N, C-alpha and C positions, 0 to 999 in steps of 0.2 A: 311322181307319177302325176300324170294329169286327171283332174277329176272333172266330169260329166255331172250335169245337172238336168233336169227337164221340169219346166214351169207349165203347171194347167191352172187359169184364171177363169173361173165360172159366175157368172152373174154381173158383169162389169157392164158398165153404161155405155162403153165405147170403144174405140180403137185406143186412145189415149190414155185414157184409166188401164185397160187391160196391160199395157206396156210399162205403165208406171209401175203397177203391181208386179209384174214380171222380173221388172228390174229390182224392186226390193228384196222380193223372195231369192233371186238369183244372189243379190250382192249378200244378204242374210247367209246362206248356204256356203259360198265361197269362204267369207270371214270366219265363220264359227266350226266348219267341218273341214277333215281334211284326209286324203285316202292314201292308206300305206301301201305296197305290193309286198306282199309275204312270198318268199322265194329263194332267197339267198342264206338259208338257214341250215347249217352242217354241224353235226354233231358225232361224236364218238363214241361208240355204244359197245361196252365189253363183250365179248365171245367166247363160247367154249368148245372143245374138241378141234380148234383150227392151230394153225402154225402162226396165226395172228392172235395177241391178245384183245383186240378191238378193231372194229371196221366202223368206217365213215357211213351215217345214213343221211339224207336230206329229201327235200320235197321234190315229186314227181312233177309239178306243176305249181306256176306261181297262182296267188288270188290275191286280188285288191280287198283291201279291207277299209270301210269308211266308219268314222269315229268322230267324236267333237273334238276339236281342235286341243291337242295336248293331253289328250287322253290314252293314248297309245301303249304310252311307257307303264300306264296303271294296267294292261290287259296280262294275263296269265296264259302262258305257253308250258302244255305238259305234253311228254312222249307217252304213246301207249304203244306198247308192243303188243304183236299176235301173241308171242311166246316169248321165252327164254331163248336166245339166239344162242344156237350152235350150228356146227360147220356141218356139210358145206353150204356156202351160200353163194349165189352168184350175182354179178355186178347187176341191176335193174328189179332184184326180187324186192317184192311187195314185204314190206317187214312191222308196220305198224301204221300209225297216225299221229301228226302232230295236232293236238286240242287246241284252241285258242278261245278264251274265255274271256268276258269283261263283266264285271258284277255281277260273278255267279252264271252268266247267260253264257251257253254256246255260240261264239260266231260262227266259226268255222270249224272242221274236222278234214285234214287234209291228207292223204295217203302219202308215206314215208317209204323210200325204197333204199336198198344198197347200193351207196355208191363206189363199190370197189369189192370185188371176190374174195371170197374166207374159203382157201381150200382145207379139207379135212386133215387133219393130224396124222401121222405115223400111229400105228397100233400101241409101241412103247410108248410115245409121248402121250398117248389120250390115257394110258393104264396111269401114267405119274401124275397126269392132271387130275383124274380121280380121286388117286390118294391122298393129294393135296387138296381135295376138296372134303374128302373124309375129315381131314385134319383139320379144317377150317382156316385154311393157309391160301 
């Protein structure tokens, strides 16, 4: 992903000094920071009351995240569901958020959507699932 930086230098003595300071600032930014595009994340989440056991979820839109170079791998990503998933769910339904944290600070909260539909199971199948859930299976 391309990273863009903007430099503002105030109080310089002239054009050459301003250009030199801008070059130093931009070199520093490109050397020590990197931008990753968060967008190709998919995960399978269990679902109840459906003919499927789980559905794939992913991000609705991608988002760029800029961190110090090499620190992205230290960030934490957690899925927060709106509710426990139960059928029916249509493709594109909002089901929760992906929260990205770094050093305890929330960097982004991105909407998660269902990437596939999960039709409701038949009556007897739902009764059977309910009995299994009572037994803890």
